[in-house]
C-alpha positions in Angstrom: -34.0 -15.6 8.9 -32.4 -12.6 7.4 -30.0 -10.7 9.6 -28.9 -7.1 8.9 -26.0 -5.4 10.5 -24.8 -1.8 10.0 -21.2 -1.3 11.1 -20.7 2.3 12.0 -20.2 3.0 15.7 -17.0 4.3 17.2 -16.8 1.5 19.7 -16.6 -1.2 17.1 -14.2 0.5 14.9 -11.7 1.6 17.5 -11.7 -0.8 20.4 -11.2 -3.9 18.3 -8.3 -2.4 16.4 -6.3 -1.9 19.6 -5.7 -5.6 19.6 -4.9 -6.1 16.0 -1.6 -5.7 14.1 -2.6 -3.4 11.3 -1.1 -3.2 7.8 0.9 -0.1 7.1 2.5 1.4 4.0 5.7 -0.4 3.1 6.1 1.6 -0.1 4.0 3.6 -2.4 4.8 4.8 -6.0 3.0 6.9 -8.5 3.4 6.3 -12.3 1.8 8.0 -15.2 2.0 10.8 -17.8 0.9 14.4 -18.1 -2.8 13.5 -18.6 -5.0 10.7 -17.2 -4.1 7.2 -16.2 -6.8 5.1 -14.5 -6.1 1.7 -12.9 -8.6 -1.2 -13.1 -6.6 -4.2 -12.0 -3.3 -5.8 -11.0 -1.4 -9.0 -10.6 1.7 -10.1 -8.7 4.6 -11.3 -10.8 7.0 -14.2 -10.2 9.8 -11.8 -9.1 7.7 -10.2 -6.4 6.8 -7.2 -8.4 3.4 -6.3 -9.8 1.7 -5.5 -13.1 -1.1 -2.9 -13.1 -3.5 -2.4 -16.0 -5.8 0.4 -17.0 -5.9 3.2 -19.5 -3.9 6.3 -20.5 -4.4 9.3 -22.8 -0.9 10.6 -22.2 1.8 10.4 -24.9 5.6 10.5 -24.6 5.5 12.1 -21.2 7.1 10.8 -18.0 6.3 7.1 -17.7 4.0 6.8 -20.7 5.7 6.4 -24.1 3.7 6.0 -27.4 -0.1 6.1 -27.3 -2.4 5.6 -30.3 -5.5 6.9 -28.5 -3.9 10.3 -28.1 -3.4 10.5 -31.9 -7.1 10.0 -32.6 -10.1 11.7 -30.9 -8.5 12.0 -27.5 -9.4 8.5 -26.5 -7.5 6.1 -24.3 -5.1 3.2 -24.8 -4.5 0.1 -22.8 -1.7 1.0 -20.4 0.1 -1.9 -18.8 2.9 -1.0 -16.2 5.3 -3.4 -14.5 6.8 -2.3 -11.2 9.6 -4.0 -9.3 9.5 -5.4 -5.8 10.1 -1.9 -4.5 7.6 -0.2 -6.8 10.1 1.2 -9.4 8.8 1.2 -13.0 10.4 -1.7 -14.9 8.5 -1.3 -18.2 5.2 0.0 -19.6 3.3 -0.8 -22.8 0.3 0.7 -24.6 -2.1 -1.2 -26.9 -5.2 -0.1 -28.8 -6.2 2.2 -31.6 -7.3 5.7 -32.2 -10.4 5.6 -30.0 -11.1 4.4 -26.4 -9.4 1.2 -25.3 -9.3 0.3 -21.6 -7.6 -2.7 -19.9 -9.7 -3.8 -17.0 -8.4 -7.2 -15.8 -5.2 -9.2 -15.8 -4.4 -12.8 -14.8 -1.1 -14.7 -14.6 -1.1 -17.8 -16.8 0.1 -21.3 -15.9 3.3 -20.7 -17.9 4.1 -17.4 -16.2 2.7 -15.2 -18.9 -0.1 -12.6 -18.5 -3.5 -12.3 -20.1 -5.0 -8.8 -20.1 -8.6 -8.2 -21.1 -10.4 -4.9 -21.8 -12.8 -3.1 -24.0 -12.1 -1.4 -27.3 -13.9 1.2 -29.4 -11.1 1.4 -31.9 -11.3 -0.1 -35.4 -7.6 0.2 -36.2 -4.2 -0.5 -34.6 -4.4 -3.5 -32.2 -8.2 -3.5 -32.8 -8.1 -3.8 -36.6 -11.2 -5.4 -38.0 -13.3 -4.4 -35.0 -16.7 -3.0 -35.7 -17.8 0.5 -34.6 -20.1 -1.0 -32.0 -17.2 -1.9 -29.8 -15.5 -5.2 -28.8 -13.1 -6.9 -26.4 -9.3 -6.9 -26.7 -7.3 -9.8 -25.2 -3.5 -9.2 -25.0 -1.0 -11.9 -23.9 2.5 -10.8 -22.7 5.6 -12.3 -21.3 6.8 -11.0 -17.9 9.3 -8.8 -19.6 6.5 -7.1 -21.6 7.1 -8.8 -24.9 3.9 -9.4 -26.9 3.0 -13.0 -27.3 -0.4 -12.7 -29.0 -3.5 -10.5 -29.3 -7.1 -11.5 -29.9 -10.1 -9.4 -30.8 -13.7 -10.2 -29.8 -14.9 -8.0 -32.6 -18.0 -5.9 -32.3 -20.3 -5.4 -35.2 -21.6 -2.5 -37.2 -25.1 -1.1 -36.9 -28.1 -2.0 -34.9 -27.9 -5.7 -35.7 -24.3 -6.1 -35.0 -22.7 -7.5 -31.8 -21.9 -4.9 -29.2 -19.7 -5.3 -26.1 -20.4 -2.6 -23.5 -17.5 -0.2 -23.0 -16.2 -0.1 -19.5 -18.1 2.3 -17.3 -19.2 2.9 -13.7 -21.5 -0.2 -13.8 -19.6 -2.6 -15.9 -16.1 -4.0 -16.7 -14.8 -7.2 -18.2 -12.9 -9.8 -16.1 -10.6 -12.7 -16.9 -9.8 -15.6 -14.5 -7.4 -18.5 -14.6 -8.9 -21.9 -14.1 -7.2 -24.9 -12.4 -6.6 -26.7 -15.8 -4.8 -23.6 -17.3 -7.8 -22.5 -19.3 -9.6 -19.2 -18.7 -13.1 -17.9 -18.1 -14.0 -14.3 -19.1 -17.0 -12.2 -18.2 -18.2 -9.0 -19.9 -21.4 -7.2 -20.9 -22.9 -7.7 -24.4 -25.9 -6.3 -26.2 -28.5 -8.9 -27.1 -31.2 -8.4 -29.7 -32.0 -5.8 -32.3 -33.2 -2.3 -31.5 -35.7 -1.4 -30.2 -35.9 -5.0 -28.7 -32.4 -5.2 -27.3 -30.6 -5.0 -24.0 -27.3 -5.7 -22.3 -26.7 -9.1 -20.7 -24.0 -10.9 -18.8 -21.6 -12.5 -21.3 -19.4 -15.4 -20.3 -16.9 -17.4 -22.4 -14.6 -20.2 -21.6 -11.2 -20.0 -23.4 -8.6 -22.6 -24.0 -5.0 -22.2 -22.8 -4.3 -20.5 -26.1 -7.2 -18.1 -25.8 -9.6 -19.8 -28.2 -13.3 -19.8 -27.4 -14.6 -23.2 -26.2 -18.1 -22.0 -25.5 -19.9 -18.7 -24.8 -23.3 -17.9 -23.2 -25.4 -14.8 -22.2 -27.6 -14.4 -19.1 -29.9 -11.8 -17.7 -33.4 -10.3 -17.7 -35.4 -8.2 -20.1 -33.6 -4.9 -19.5 -30.0 -3.9 -18.9 -27.7 -6.2 -17.0 -24.0 -5.2 -16.4 -21.3 -7.6 -15.3 -18.4 -6.6 -13.1 -16.8 -9.9 -11.9 -16.8 -13.6 -12.5 -15.1 -16.2 -10.3 -14.6 -20.0 -10.6 -16.4 -21.9 -7.8 -15.3 -25.1 -5.9 -18.0 -27.2 -7.6 -16.6 -26.6 -11.0 -19.0 -23.8 -12.0 -18.9 -20.0 -12.0 -20.4 -17.1 -10.2 -21.1 -13.7 -11.9 -21.9 -10.4 -10.2 -22.9 -7.0 -11.3 -25.9 -4.7 -11.6 -29.3 -5.0 -13.2 -32.2 -2.7 -14.4 -34.4 -5.8 -15.0 -37.7 -6.2 -13.2 -38.9 -8.7 -10.6 -40.9 -10.7 -13.3 -37.5 -11.4 -15.0 -35.2 -11.8 -12.1 -36.3 -12.7 -8.6 -35.5 -9.9 -6.2 -34.7 -7.3 -8.9 -36.6 -4.2 -9.9 -36.3 -2.5 -6.5 -34.7 0.7 -7.6 -32.5 2.4 -10.2 -29.9 -0.4 -10.2 -29.9 -3.6 -8.2 -27.3 -6.3 -7.4 -27.4 -9.2 -9.8 -25.8 -12.5 -9.0 -25.9 -15.5 -11.4 -24.6 -19.0 -10.7 -23.8 -21.3 -13.7 -22.3 -24.8 -13.9 -19.1 -25.9 -15.6 -20.9 -26.2 -19.0 -22.4 -22.7 -18.8 -25.9 -23.8 -17.8 -27.7 -21.5 -15.4 -28.2 -22.8 -11.8 -29.8 -19.8 -10.3 -30.0 -16.0 -10.5 -30.8 -13.5 -7.8 -31.4 -9.8 -7.6 -30.9 -7.7 -4.4 -31.7 -4.0 -4.0 -33.5 -1.1 -2.6 -35.0 2.2 -3.7 -31.8 3.6 -5.2 -28.4 2.6 -6.6 -27.0 -0.8 -5.7 -24.2 -2.5 -7.7 -21.9 -5.5 -7.0 -18.2 -5.3 -8.1 -16.5 -8.3 -6.7 -17.2 -11.8 -5.3 -15.4 -14.4 -3.1 -16.4 -18.0 -2.2 -16.5 -18.4 1.6 -13.8 -20.5 3.3 -16.1 -23.4 4.0 -17.3 -23.6 0.3 -20.9 -23.2 1.4 -21.7 -19.8 0.0 -20.4 -16.5 -1.3 -19.5 -12.9 -0.3 -20.6 -10.2 -2.7 -19.1 -6.7 -2.2 -20.2 -3.4 -3.8 -21.8 -0.1 -3.0 -25.3 0.9 -2.1 -27.2 4.1 -1.6 -30.6 2.6 -0.9 -32.5 3.3 2.3 -35.0 0.4 2.1 -35.5 -3.0 0.5 -33.3 -6.0 0.9 -30.2 -3.9 0.9 -31.5 -0.7 2.5 -30.7 1.1 5.7 -27.8 3.1 4.3 -25.5 4.8 6.7 -24.8 7.8 4.4 -25.1 8.9 0.8 -23.5 5.6 -0.3 -22.1 2.7 1.7 -19.7 -0.1 1.2 -21.8 -3.3 1.5 -21.2 -7.0 1.8 -23.8 -9.6 1.1 -23.4 -13.1 2.6 -25.2 -15.6 0.4 -25.6 -19.4 0.9 -24.8 -21.8 -2.0 -28.3 -21.4 -3.4 -28.1 -17.7 -3.6 -30.3 -17.0 -0.5 -29.4 -13.9 1.5 -28.0 -14.9 4.9 -27.2 -11.4 6.1 -25.9 -8.1 4.9 -23.4 -5.6 6.3 -23.2 -1.9 5.7 -19.9 -0.1 6.3 -19.1 3.6 6.0 -20.1 7.0 7.3 -22.3 9.8 6.2 -20.7 10.5 2.9 -19.8 8.4 -0.2 -18.1 5.1 0.4 -17.9 1.9 -1.6 -16.1 -1.5 -2.0 -14.6 -2.6 -5.4 -12.6 -5.6 -4.4 -12.4 -8.3 -1.7 -9.7 -10.9 -0.9 -9.0 -13.4 1.8 -5.7 -13.0 3.7 -3.5 -15.7 5.0 -4.2 -14.4 8.5 -7.9 -15.5 8.4 -9.2 -12.0 7.7 -11.1 -10.6 4.8 -9.9 -7.4 3.2 -12.3 -5.2 1.3 -10.9 -2.2 -0.7 -12.4 0.7 -2.5 -12.9 4.4 -1.8 -14.3 6.6 1.1 -14.8 10.2 1.9 -16.3 9.7 5.3 -15.1 10.1 8.8 -15.6 6.6 10.2 -15.1 6.1 13.9 -11.9 7.9 14.8 -10.4 7.6 11.3 -10.7 10.8 9.3 -10.3 11.4 5.6 -6.9 12.5 4.3 -8.6 15.1 2.1 -11.9 16.6 1.2 -12.8 14.3 -1.7 -12.1 10.5 -1.6 -9.4 8.3 -0.3 -8.3 4.7 -0.8 -10.3 2.6 1.7 -9.2 -0.7 3.3 -11.4 -2.6 5.7 -10.1 -5.7 7.6 -13.0 -8.0 8.7 -13.4 -11.2 10.7 -14.7 -13.8 8.2 -16.7 -15.6 10.8 -18.6 -12.6 12.3 -17.9 -9.8 9.7 -16.9 -7.6 12.7 -14.5 -4.9 11.5 -11.0 -5.5 12.9 -9.7 -2.1 11.7 -9.9 0.1 8.7 -7.4 2.5 7.0 -7.6 5.5 4.7 -4.8 6.3 2.3 -4.5 9.4 0.1 -4.2 13.1 -0.1 -6.3 16.2 -1.0 -7.7 14.9 -4.3 -9.4 11.8 -5.6 -7.8 8.5 -4.6 -9.4 5.0 -5.0 -8.4 1.4 -5.0 -9.7 -1.0 -7.7 -8.2 -4.2 -6.6 -6.7 -5.6 -3.4 -4.2 -8.5 -3.7 -2.9 -10.7 -0.8 0.8 -11.1 -1.8 3.2 -14.0 -1.6 5.1 -12.0 1.2 1.9 -12.0 3.3 1.2 -8.3 2.6 -1.3 -6.5 0.6 -1.1 -4.7 -2.7 -3.6 -2.1 -3.7 -3.9 -1.3 -7.4 -5.1 2.3 -7.2 -5.6 5.6 -9.0 -4.6 8.9 -7.5 -4.9 12.6 -8.3 -3.2 13.7 -5.1 0.3 15.0 -4.7 0.3 15.2 -0.9 -0.4 13.1 2.2 0.4 9.5 1.5 0.8 10.2 -2.3 4.0 12.1 -2.6 3.9 12.6 -6.4 1.4 13.4 -9.1 2.5 13.2 -12.8 -0.5 14.8 -14.4 -4.2 14.5 -13.7 -4.9 10.9 -12.5 -2.0 8.4 -12.1 -1.5 4.8 -11.4 -0.8 4.5 -7.7 0.9 1.4 -6.4 0.4 0.8 -2.7 2.3 -2.0 -1.0 1.3 -2.7 2.6 3.0 -4.9 5.2 2.6 -5.6 8.8 4.8 -3.4 11.0 8.0 -5.0 12.3 8.2 -5.8 16.0 9.9 -2.4 16.5 9.3 0.9 14.7 12.2 3.3 15.5 11.9 7.0 16.0 15.2 9.0 16.1 18.7 7.4 16.0 21.7 9.6 16.6 25.4 9.5 17.5 27.3 12.2 19.2 30.5 12.9 21.2 29.9 13.0 24.9 31.9 14.9 27.5 34.4 12.1 27.8 35.0 12.1 24.1 33.3 8.7 23.7 30.7 8.1 20.9 27.3 7.9 22.5 24.3 6.5 20.7 20.7 7.4 21.6 17.6 6.1 19.9 13.9 5.8 20.5 11.1 3.4 19.5 7.6 4.5 18.8 6.0 1.1 18.6 7.0 -2.3 20.0 5.1 -5.6 19.8 6.6 -8.9 20.7 10.0 -7.4 20.7 12.8 -9.2 22.5 16.3 -7.8 22.1 18.0 -4.8 20.5 21.6 -5.4 19.4 24.1 -2.6 18.7 26.4 -3.5 15.9 29.5 -1.7 14.6 31.5 -1.5 11.4 34.3 0.5 9.9 33.2 0.0 6.3 29.3 -0.1 6.6 29.3 -3.6 5.3 30.8 -6.0 7.9 29.2 -5.5 11.3 30.0 -7.1 14.6 28.0 -7.0 17.8 28.9 -4.5 20.5 26.0 -4.7 22.9 22.6 -6.4 23.6 19.8 -4.7 25.3 16.4 -6.1 26.3 13.5 -4.5 24.5 10.3 -3.6 26.4 8.2 -6.2 24.5 5.0 -4.2 23.9 4.6 -0.4 23.8 2.8 2.2 21.8 4.6 5.1 23.4 8.1 6.5 23.1 10.8 4.4 24.7 14.4 5.7 24.9 17.6 3.6 24.7 21.4 4.5 24.8 24.8 3.0 24.4 28.3 4.4 24.9 31.2 3.2 22.7 34.3 3.8 24.8 36.6 2.5 22.1 35.9 4.4 18.9 38.3 4.3 16.0 39.7 7.3 14.3 37.6 8.2 11.2 34.2 6.9 10.3 32.4 4.7 12.8 29.2 2.9 11.6 26.5 1.7 14.0 23.5 -0.5 13.2 20.6 -1.6 15.3 19.5 -5.2 14.8 16.6 -6.6 16.7 14.7 -9.8 17.4 11.2 -10.8 18.2 10.0 -13.3 20.8 10.4 -16.0 18.2 14.1 -15.0 17.7 13.4 -13.8 14.2 16.1 -11.2 13.4 15.4 -7.8 11.7 17.8 -5.1 10.5 17.1 -1.7 11.8 18.5 1.8 11.1 22.1 2.8 10.7 24.0 5.9 11.8 27.6 7.0 11.3 29.9 9.3 13.2 33.3 10.7 12.0 35.5 10.4 15.1 38.1 13.1 15.1 39.2 13.6 18.7 40.9 16.9 19.5 44.0 14.9 20.5 45.9 13.5 17.5 48.9 12.1 19.5 49.5 8.4 19.9 48.5 8.7 23.6 45.1 7.2 24.4 42.5 9.9 24.8 41.7 8.7 28.3 45.2 9.9 29.5 43.9 13.4 29.3 42.1 13.9 32.6 40.5 16.8 34.5 39.0 16.6 37.9 37.1 17.1 40.1 34.1 17.6 37.9 32.1 19.6 38.9 34.9 21.9 40.3 34.6 24.7 42.8 38.1 26.2 43.7 40.5 24.4 41.4 40.9 21.9 38.5 43.5 19.2 38.4 44.8 18.5 34.9 46.8 15.5 33.6 48.2 15.5 30.1 51.0 13.9 28.1 51.5 17.0 25.9 54.9 18.6 26.3 55.0 22.3 27.2 51.3 22.9 26.7 49.4 26.1 26.8 46.3 25.8 29.0 43.1 27.8 28.6 39.7 27.9 30.3 36.9 28.9 27.9 33.4 29.9 28.9 30.2 29.1 27.0 30.5 32.2 24.8 34.0 31.1 23.7 35.8 33.7 25.7 38.9 32.8 27.8 38.8 33.5 31.5 41.6 34.2 33.9 43.0 31.7 36.4 46.2 30.8 38.2 48.2 27.8 37.1 50.6 25.6 39.2 52.7 22.7 37.8 52.4 19.8 40.2 54.3 17.2 38.3 55.9 16.3 34.9 52.5 16.1 33.2 50.1 17.5 35.8 48.8 20.9 36.6 46.6 22.7 39.1 44.3 25.4 37.8 43.2 27.7 40.6 39.9 29.4 39.8 39.1 33.0 40.6 36.5 33.6 43.3 34.3 35.7 41.0 34.0 33.0 38.3 30.4 32.5 37.2 28.9 29.1 37.6 28.3 27.2 34.4 29.9 24.9 31.7 33.5 25.6 30.6 36.1 24.0 28.4 39.6 23.2 29.5 41.8 23.4 26.4 45.4 21.9 26.5 47.5 22.4 23.3 50.9 22.5 21.9 52.3 22.7 18.4 51.5 19.1 17.8 48.1 18.4 19.2 45.1 19.9 21.1 43.0 18.3 23.8 39.7 19.6 25.3 37.2 18.6 27.8 34.1 20.1 29.3 33.8 20.9 33.0 31.1 22.3 35.3 32.1 25.0 37.7 29.8 25.5 40.8 
C-alpha cells in the first residue's frame, strides 16, 4: 500500500531539532574569477582537503588563471579547484576548448588519483577531434593537479552523428568508482536519426585506465535525461533522471511535462526494470542512494506536480524523496519544503545513522527563514527509518546560493560543494558573478564560547571573565597560563554546567601575574574526558609599582571608607593624592602613623563615589581604587 507524507508543519521541524546536535559551519570559502564559476560536484582528498569541479568563463582573474573558453565565443571551461583542509585554494586547473566545456562529476581512484567527467562542445584544445554535436571529456589528475591523461568520447557531425547531451537543468554526466577499481559512467546520448531520434540514458563501464569495456543505452520513445548512476550491492547499477516518454514506453511515465525515470540494470548492462513516477507538472530525479538494509533505494529530486504518483506539492516546487523497494515499486514518498521553490540535488548517509539531503530553498520552513530573497543552500537531516526530519539548515546571503553535492567526510562532518552569488550573510566574499562556494560543516563542540576577556581588577590582579552560549555534555573548563603563548600550564579547573543553550558566566582571578605579557587559554573536556582547546586571551601586566616590593604590600583600608583611609606603602618619602572620577585631586589631611604608614583624613563635604589613592616618588608610582561613602 502506497504511503504519502508531506513534511511541512512547524511542530515537526522545530520540536525534533531541540534534541539533535546540528551541524554548523566550521569554515566557508569562496573561490572564483570576475565572471561565472558554477559547481557541479566534489570529492574529499587524502590530505583532508577537497576538490570541486564545475565550469568557468573567467580568465586571469583572482583564482582563475588561463581559460580557453573565454578566448572563443564566451563559452565555459572545466574548472577544477583543490582546497586545503581549511578551505584555502591550493591549485586550480582549466581544461577544454573554445566552446562550452563543463565538468560535472569527480571520483577518487583506487591509486589516489582523480577522474573528472563532463560535457564538451569544443572541437579544439583538450577536445580536439570532437565533432560539433558535442561529446564527453574525461580528465585524470594527480592530487597535486598534474595531468595524467585525458580521454574524449567524441561526438559526431550532422544529424547522423553521435550526440552527447550538454549539461543542463535536466541532465548531467556522472562517474563512479567500482569496488574492483574500474568505473561506471552515466550520461545522456542522442539515439537515432532525425526526425526519428531522441535522447536516452547512456551507461559505459570503463577499465581502471579509462578504456570502454561495454556501453549501453536505455529509455523510452521520447527524451530521457540521466543525472546519476550508482553501483548496487547485487553487482548491478541504478540510473536516475527525468523522462518525457509516455506510459506505453515506460510504466508510470507520461504523467506531465517531465517525470522521474529510474532504471535498474545488472552487472553486464542488461535491463532488470525501469519505472516512471510523476504528476501533472515538472518532476526530475537528481541523486540516488541504496538503503542501509540493501532492500531498496532512495531517489531524491524536485517536484512541482499537484497530482499523480508524486503530487500534493507543498509550494511552487518541493524537495522530494521516493522510497522504492528492490523491484522499483514505490513504497512511499516524502515532500519537503515551503510555499516557494525548493529542491534536493544530492543525498548521502552519515555515520550518525541520519540521511542528509542537500539542494536549494527559498521558502520559510517552520521557524527557519531564508537568508535572502532568492535561494539558499538547503540541508535537511532525516531519520532513515522514518524519514522524519531531524532538523534543517539554510546557508547563504542575499543572492542565489545552492548546493550540488553533499559529502560525509572522514572527520565525521559534511562538505557542501556549492555555488554562490552572495557577498553577505554566511558567504563573506564574492569574486564576480557566481563563485565556487566550499562549505565545511561540523558538529558543535561541547562548549561554544561567547566573550573572553582579561582586565586588571581593583587589587591589581588579572581577572578573567568569559561566557558560554552553548553547552552539551560539557564537564570541566581549565584555565591555562603561558608566558610565551606556546607552553601552557594549568592554573584552575572549574566545573561546566553540562547542558545549556543560554548564556553562562565564569570568572577566575590570577593573583600572581608576571610582569609583561600573560597569556591565558581555556581548555575544556566533555563527559567522555575528550579534551578541546578553547579561546586564548592575553594581558600586558604593567602594575603602577615598578619597585621590587610585592604589589600586595601597598594597602589601603578600610574600603569602603567614611572618615579616613589608612595607607601602607614601602615607597620612601612619597607624595600622596586622592583623585576623583573626573581625574581632579581633592583636599584631605594627612598624618604619618609609622615609618611606612599614613592616615588620610577625609573632608566632611567629600562626595560619595569611587576615588583613586595615588602614592608616588621619583622611582615608582602606586595606585588603588577606593569607595567613599
